[in-house]
N, C-alpha and C positions, 0 to 999 in steps of 0.2 A: 405580496411580491414575492417571485419565485429566483431565489439566488443561484446563476451557474457558476458553479466555481470552475477555474483554468485546471486543472488536473494535470498527471502525466508529465512536468517540469523535467523534473532530474530522477525524481524519487522513486516512484514504481509504475511500473508497468500495467496499462487496464486495456492488454489485446482481451479479447474473445477466446471464453476458455474452450477449448477443444477437448475431448474425451472420449475413450473407448470404456463402457459399460459391460460388466457380467456380474452372475450371480454365480457362487458356489455353495453346491449344500455340501456340509460337512460331513462328517461320521456318523456325528450327537444330532442330525436333521438340522444344523442350524444354519438360515442363509446369510450369507454374507456378500454384499456390495461393491464391488471394487473399480473405480475411476485411474483410468491409466491414462497419466500424464507424460510428455517429455522431460517434467523437470519431477516428476514423484510418480505415487499414486494416493488416491483418500481409498481406505478399508475402512468398512465399520466406523465411519465418521471423522476418521483420522488422516489427515493428509500428511505423507511419509516423504521429505524433500533426499532425491539422490545426490545433489549436487552439494548438500554439508551436512552437519548432523542436528538435524531438526525437523519434528513432528509438530501438527497443533490440531485440537479437536473442532470441527465443524460444531458451533455449539446448535442446540437445539431448536428446531424451527426455524434455520437458517437454510440457504441453496446456493449451491455452485453457483458463481457468476457464469451466465452464457450473455449477454445480453450485446445486441448489435450497440447502443448507443458508448460501452466501454471500449470497444475500436475507435469509433470516432473521434472520442474525447483523447485516445491515443494519437491519433496524428494529429491532431490540433495543437497537443502538447510536444509532441514534435518537431512541429514546426517553428515553435518558440524557441525549443532547448538550440537548435543548429546553429539559430542567430545568436545566442548569448551564450556557447560555451566559450569556455577561457580559449585565448589563444594559445594554438598547438595540441588541443584538442581536438578526437574524433566522435561522432556519435558514434557507439555503442548500441545493438540491437539487444533489449532486453530480454533474458526469460522470465518467464512468466511462471511465478511456484503457485501460487492457492488465491482465490478469490472467493468469496461467501458471503451472501446479503438476507438482510431480513425485506427489506425493500430499495426502491432504489434511492434512500434518502441515510440507511443505517447499514452499511457497509464496512470488507474488510478485504483489503488487497496486500499482495506480498509478490515482490519480483527480485532480481537480481540482475545488476547490470554489469557486463566486463571492465574490467580500470585498463585494460592490455591498449594501447597505443592513444591512453590519456596523457594529462596532463595530472601531474603531480602533485597532491596538497594534502595538508593534513586533514582531519576530519572538524579542527576547528575553520581552518578555511573553506571546509567545503559546506561547514552548516552558512557560515557568513554568505557564502555565495547563494546559497539556497533561500535562503531568506530576506535579501536582496531580489531575487528573481520571484517568490512568492508573492511579494509586496508589490513590484512591475505590474505584476500581472492581475491582482486581487485591483489594485489601482483604475485598470479597465472596467470594471464593472459598473455602472452607474448604480444609485441611492443603494449602497451597499456603507458601510463601516466596516473596517474589520479590525482586530486587534492581535498583538501579537505575543506568545512569550516562548521564551527557547530555556530547554535546560541539560545537563550534562548527567548521562545515567548509568550505571553499570547494571547488566543483566547476565547474571551467570557470570559466566567469562569475558564479554564482551561490551567493550566500550561504547554506545551509542548516544548522539545528539536527539533529543526531540524539541520541537515545533508543535506548537499546540495553537492553532486560530479559531477565533470566534466571529462570525460573520451577521450583522445587525442589520435592520433594514432602519436607513434612518431617517423615515416617515414617521416610526413611531419607537425608536431605539430599541424593537424587538429581535431577540437574537433570534436568527434563522436556520441554523447550520455550523456543527463545529466539526473541524477536521484536527487528527494529532498524525503524523509525521513522525517517524523512528528512520535511522538512518546510522549504519555501523560499516564497517570495512572489515569482511570476512574472506580469510583465504586472497585470490585474487580478484573482489567483487566487492561491489557496493550493495551489501542487502539494503533496501526499502523497504517498508509498510507504509501504508496508506489506513487510518480509521477514519471515516465520515459519518457523522449521526448529528440528528434530529429530536433523538430520545437518551437525553444521560442514563437512562438505566442501560438501553442499549449500548451508549459509550463503553460506560464502565464495563458491563460484560466482554464485551470488545477486548477491550484495552488488558483485562485481569487475562485472560484468556491469552493475552497474547504475551505478556509479562512470566508466565506460569510456564509457557514451553521453553524458553530460555533461560529460567531460572532453575536448574540443577543441579 
């Protein structure tokens, strides 16, 4: 059984990534590939964000996400989000930062969501709201059982909450897919990361890569 998650609830954008690519030959004849995004650039396999001080390496054998399926998932997630926003909040368009994937089951996504015109809530309140929304969404997936764990974590100078979700096939109790959500308030944004994987080794690689990108 293939479990389809309802992603893009409040956490990260899954927009298609459009980029302009160019190659530059340096004086030392080294070829540098540069992808330019609205939110930053990828140069020599490292994404550099221009919204705040953050950069992250694209793991070896991973490609920058460009799939149409991500755009469709975003649209579904936005529809659910609008119905479940706290009173007084308005839907804010997400700024997609970077997405990279090994395949459709092992991928990393990061985005910013503006806090302008949104209801102010503490990070703890936001965590509870997000967990409730995730449980509501996952509860709509038939033939699946989900387990949730939450953590508060300090990464570098930032305080995050982490939600770990595991999805099981109820017919054989087999773990099908895992997701890790990280969220933090950074400047006037909600910074969100989603790591999805069905290979534990790849999940650890992506999570360690993210943690090291901020633990400076």
